[in-house]
N, C-alpha and C positions, 0 to 999 in steps of 0.2 A: 716456381717463385710466386708467392702470394701477391695479389694486386695491391700496389701501394697507393698513397694519397697525395703524391706530388701533383700539383696543378699549377703550372707556370706558363705554358705556351699560349693559352687562350684557344687551343684547338683540342677538343676532346679526344680525337683519334691519336694525335701526337702525344698527348699526356698519357693515354692508355698504353701506348707502346713503351715509354720509359718506365711505367709503373709495373709492367708485366714481363719485360725482357731485360735481363741483366746486362747483356752486351749493349743494348740501346742506352741504358742508363749510364753505363761507363763512358760511352761515346758522347752523350749529352754533357756530362761533367767535364770531359776532356775539352769540349768546344767552349766551355763557359769561361772565357777570358777575352777581354777586349771587344766583346759584343754584348748586346742586351741578353739577359737570361732567357727571354722567350725565344730569341733566335737560336741560341745555343741548343736548347733542349728540343727544339723542333727539327734540328739537324738530323737526328737518327731517322725520323719519319721521312724526311726528304731523301735521304740515302736509300732507305728501303724502297721507296716508290721508284727511284731511278734504277736500282740494281735488281729489284724484284725479290729481294731477300735482305736479311741482315745477319747472315751466317758468317761467323768469324773465320771458320776454316776456309770457306770459299773466298772470302775477302783476302785472307792471308796468302792464298794461292795466286791471286791476281798480280800482274805487274803493277808495282806501286804507281807508276805514271798513268796507268789506265784508271786507277782510283782517283788520282789527282784530277784527271779530266772530268770525272763525274762530279767531283766537289767544286770545280771551277765553273762548270756550266751554269748559266744564269737561270734562276737566282742562285748565287753562290751559297754554299753551306756556312761560310764564315767570312769574316773580314779578310783573313789570310788563308784562302781556301787551299792553295797549293801546299803550304807547310803543314796545315792541319790534315790534309789528305794523307800525306806521308806519315804523320803521327798516328792517324787512325789505322793505317796499314800496320805500323809497328805494334800498336796495341793489339790488333787482331792476331798478329803473328804470335805474340806471347800468349794470348787466350787459347789459340789453337795448340800451341806446344805444351802449355803447362796446365790448362784448365779444361781440356776436352772440348774446346770451342764454345764454351758457355760462360758468359760473364758472371752469372750468378754463382758459379763454383768458386769465385774469388772469396766470397764470404760464407759459403756453405761449410758447415762443420768447424768454423774457427772457434777456438775456446776462449780467447781473450780479445779485448779491444786492441791491445798492443799487437797481437798477431795479425789482426785485421788491418791495422794501420801499416804494418810492415809489408804486408802483401800488396796493399794499394800503392805504397811509396815506391815499390819496385816496378810498377807499371810505367810504360813510356808516357811522358807528359804529366805524370802525377807528382807534383812537388809536395812540400810539407803542408801548405795551407789547403790545397785541393784535396789531399788525402784526409785531412781532418774534417773538412766539410762533408766529404763522402761518407765517412763514419757516421756523422750526424744525420745525413739523409737516410741512411739505412735504419738508424735507431728511431728517428722521428716520423718518417714517412712509410717505412716498410716493416717496422716492429722487429728489426733484426738487432738484438741488443746483447752482444757477448759481454761477459763480465769485464768491467773496467772500461766500457765504451766511452763513458764521460771523460775520463782522463785522456783517452786517445783522441777524442774530438776537441779537447781543450775548450776554448771560449765558445765554440759552436754548439756545445752541449747545453748552454744556458737557454733560458726561456726568452731572452732578448731577441727579437726578430732581426738577425744580422746576416743571414745567408739564404740561399735557395733551399736549404734544409727546412726552413721555417715556412715555406710557401705551400698552402693547400687551397689556394683560390685567389681571385683578384684583390680582395681586401688585404690578404696577407702579403701579396706581392707589393701593394702600395705601401704597407708598413715597413717592409724591408727596404724599399727604395728611399722612403723618408728617413729611416735610421741611417742608411749609408750617406745620404746627403748631409745630414746633421753631423755625422762623424767627420766627413770631408771638410765641412765648414769650420770645424774645430781643429783641423789639421791632424786628425787621428785616423788610424787604419781600422779595418773591420775586426782585427784581432785584438784591438785595445779594449780595456774595460769600458763598459757603457756608462758606468756611474748610476745605473738605474736599479742596481741590486738584483740583477737577473739570477735565476737559479737553475 
C-alpha cells in the first residue's frame, strides 16, 4: 500500500500508520463517529501500541471481550469503547476471513467505484455515508481511483472540504470544521449541496 497524504491526528506517527496500513485506515474510519476526527484516527495507533500489533487475523482470534478491555482502558479509544471494541473485532473477523487479514485487499484490484463501495458497505460498521467517505479518502489521499469512484463517493468527491477525505494538514482540518459548522448552522447535513459550486 502506497503512503497516503491523510493528516488529521496531529501526531505524525499515528498519521503514518493510517496512511500505510489498510487495516489501520479502516479501523480509523470505523471509529469516526460521535468523537473528534483526530481522536478516531489516532485510535489505530493506540490499539497497536497496546496490542503490540494491528494484525487482523490475530485480533479476530482474540476473545471479543479481551479486545473490549484493551479499548476501554484509559485513555479509551472512543467515547463508546466497548461497543466500538466489538465492532473492531467484527471488522477484523471479516478481514481475516475474506481479505487475507489485510485491509488494503478490500480495495486492491477493484475494477469500479461501485464494486469498491459495495465491498465497503458489506463491512461491519460501514453504513452508506461512511462507505462513500472512505471511497473519497482512497481517491483523494491514496490515489486509489477505480473507474466511477466519483459517483460512488457522491458529494464527498467534490472539492468542497466536507469530510476527513479532504484533510491533509491542520489548515484543511480547520476548513472542514468551519464548513461543517456552517452547514449545521443552516440546518443542513454534510451530504447536502454546499451551494459553493464544488466540483
